[in-house]
C-alpha atoms as one frame of an Amber mdcrd trajectory, in Angstrom:
protein
  15.036  17.540   9.365  14.918  21.355   9.371  13.860  21.459   5.722  11.314
  18.687   6.224   9.787  20.375   9.266   9.499  23.741   7.512   7.666  21.951
   4.695   5.276  20.244   7.123   4.480  23.485   8.917   3.945  25.370   5.673
   1.458  22.793   4.429  -0.348  22.766   7.792  -0.722  26.537   7.802  -1.804
  26.563   4.157  -4.563  24.072   4.882  -5.800  25.175   8.311  -4.493  28.696
   8.961  -4.212  28.009  12.686  -1.402  28.401  15.240   1.034  25.487  15.058
   2.892  23.933  17.988   5.466  21.650  16.407   7.717  19.143  18.150  10.424
  16.924  16.701  11.179  13.919  18.910  14.436  12.030  18.489  14.453   8.461
  19.784  18.064   7.371  19.352  20.722   8.812  21.699  22.893  10.219  18.902
  20.025  11.666  16.838  19.130  15.363  16.628  22.324  16.613  18.226  22.743
  19.300  15.578  19.082  20.168  15.078  18.789  23.904  15.899  15.022  23.809
  16.299  14.565  26.653  13.868  15.055  27.998  10.385  15.982  31.642   9.940
  16.266  33.360   6.576  18.156  36.594   7.178  17.368  38.407   3.934  16.538
  42.119   4.396  12.887  42.666   3.694  12.256  38.926   3.408  12.940  37.571
   6.863  11.507  34.115   7.337  11.589  32.433  10.757  10.230  29.008  11.725
  10.712  27.575  15.203   9.847  24.185  16.649  10.638  22.275  19.831  13.384
  19.649  19.674  12.985  16.803  22.169  15.851  14.338  22.486  14.668  11.517
  24.720  18.176  10.799  25.960  18.141  14.242  27.605  14.886  13.589  29.507
  14.861  12.186  33.040  13.398   8.718  32.503  12.588   8.053  36.150  10.189
  11.005  36.272   8.033   9.445  33.526   8.080   5.873  34.786   4.792   5.385
  36.610   1.075   4.831  36.328   0.457   8.572  35.899   2.003   8.422  32.409
   1.448   4.828  31.190   1.490   5.873  27.547   5.044   7.178  27.968   6.437
   4.042  29.595   7.640   2.456  26.309   9.838   5.527  25.757  11.389   5.536
  29.233  14.067   3.032  28.265  15.329   5.527  25.681  15.565   8.331  28.213
  18.460   9.340  30.460  19.257   6.581  32.976  19.583   7.319  36.691  23.071
   8.034  37.982  25.046   4.801  38.290  23.080   2.875  35.615  23.962   2.328
  31.991  21.276   2.233  29.280  20.840  -1.563  29.360  20.556  -1.664  33.147
  18.059   1.173  32.966  15.962  -0.715  30.403  15.810  -3.697  32.761  14.785
  -1.363  35.589  11.986  -0.001  33.403  10.733  -3.525  32.745  10.722  -4.447
  36.440   9.021  -1.177  37.393   6.348  -1.725  34.743   5.673  -5.250  35.984
   4.989  -3.813  39.432   2.399  -1.271  38.251  -1.260  -1.753  39.230  -2.587
  -1.911  35.695  -4.787  -4.314  33.794  -2.698  -7.353  32.828  -3.277  -6.892
  29.108  -2.292  -3.206  29.300   0.811  -3.999  31.337   1.874  -6.769  28.973
   1.479  -4.504  25.959   3.587  -1.836  27.661   6.289  -4.415  28.373   6.354
  -5.563  24.758   6.486  -1.930  23.633   9.465  -1.393  25.945  11.163  -4.404
  24.373  10.498  -3.136  20.831  11.727   0.387  21.599  14.775  -1.034  23.371
  15.743  -2.613  20.058  16.466   0.878  18.727  19.407   1.134  21.108  20.477
  -2.394  22.017  21.305  -5.449  19.867  18.696  -8.210  19.858  20.866 -10.647
  21.817  21.275  -8.129  24.652  17.523  -7.913  25.287  16.466 -11.407  24.210
  15.615 -12.411  27.788  13.929  -9.138  28.679  10.411 -10.597  28.688   8.980
 -13.882  29.864   7.274 -15.980  27.187   3.879 -15.771  28.907   3.988 -11.959
  28.723   4.626 -12.073  24.984   1.882 -14.611  24.366  -0.666 -12.531  26.316
   0.187  -9.284  24.521  -1.953  -8.164  21.582   0.987  -6.053  20.392   3.291
  -9.081  20.283   0.620 -11.166  18.552   0.205  -8.454  15.906   3.970  -8.338
  15.336   4.259 -12.120  14.996   1.198 -12.416  12.768   2.566  -9.732  10.461
   5.976 -11.395  10.386   4.346 -14.752   9.694   2.262 -13.296   6.860   5.320
 -11.647   5.338   7.204 -14.915   5.682   4.425 -16.778   3.874   4.469 -14.265
   1.018   8.235 -14.459   0.770   8.037 -18.241   0.862   5.498 -18.309  -1.946
   7.620 -15.942  -4.034  10.728 -18.021  -3.380   8.856 -21.211  -4.274   7.531
 -19.684  -7.499  11.038 -18.574  -8.456  12.568 -21.981  -7.790   9.782 -23.743
  -9.683  10.151 -21.413 -12.679  13.917 -21.957 -12.836  13.456 -25.725 -12.661
  10.946 -25.569 -15.517  13.301 -23.419 -17.621  16.085 -25.977 -17.236  13.678
 -28.838 -17.909  12.471 -27.259 -21.170  16.049 -26.634 -22.267  17.021 -30.221
 -21.430  14.086 -31.546 -23.455  14.737 -29.351 -26.508  18.520 -29.376 -26.612
  20.691 -32.472 -26.811  24.156 -32.896 -25.334  23.944 -29.559 -23.496  24.730
 -29.075 -19.816  21.992 -26.593 -18.919  23.027 -26.568 -15.234  25.686 -23.978
 -16.094  22.826 -21.498 -16.556  21.424 -22.036 -13.074  23.561 -19.428 -11.242
  22.575 -16.731 -13.776  18.909 -17.657 -13.445  19.064 -17.705  -9.632  20.515
 -14.190  -9.690  17.263 -12.903 -11.235  14.721 -11.706  -8.644  12.117 -10.493
 -11.158   9.592 -13.316 -11.426   8.036 -11.835 -14.563  11.406 -11.889 -16.296
  11.914 -15.519 -15.288   8.517 -16.381 -16.742   9.505 -14.632 -19.953  12.631
 -16.780 -20.048  10.459 -19.835 -19.433   8.426 -19.034 -22.553  11.661 -18.546
 -24.478  13.028 -21.868 -23.242   9.887 -23.629 -24.460  10.482 -22.529 -28.062
  14.244 -21.960 -28.380  16.085 -23.885 -31.088  19.565 -23.672 -29.605  21.371
 -22.715 -26.437  23.057 -19.703 -28.002  19.708 -18.090 -28.825  18.520 -18.566
 -25.256  21.742 -17.144 -23.812  21.365 -14.054 -26.030  17.816 -13.597 -24.732
  19.083 -14.031 -21.160  21.888 -11.496 -21.689  19.603  -8.949 -23.352  17.193
  -9.145 -20.465  19.973  -8.408 -17.953  20.646  -5.107 -19.754  17.061  -3.843
 -19.417
């Protein structure tokens, strides 16, 4: 992180030539423990010093940020230091209940609650926070809708890719069955299913449509696995 930050600051100064106030914020409790917040090159005549602020959320007092005065910070409160007597999961639940009680627009409050749930996933396993939000809150949150729509779209793409792969493999085996007699082409199925490159499978499909014997196809299959 030190090297990365020095690079960022150098590029910023090169482009804008203005004073830079840099902060590195660590979300997870065990992150940034060894970040010194600076880089110092102690070479006589070539001293080079870069400093930046390190903020580890687990060291911040979460209760002081939990309120309507700082609504934009609420999603991060669950990652901050819990009050005395509470563990991190209990504190996350307290943050949710406190957010529900805020006098904010319903849509804003619901989005903050979903954000709390998402950020809580950085620290807690999914099953530990599965019941953190009521279903109606999720359904009324634009943030949750965006997450689900994106997941659904990605699932559709993955489904189409999986379907194309399965169809291509079936066609390869069908061509081989049609062209070759007394050959159990099913033995090739595991090797074909291990291939994730759809273009390579389509190349094998073209080969299967013209191959004269199983040995020739197997050589083509083996050569492709070496590329």
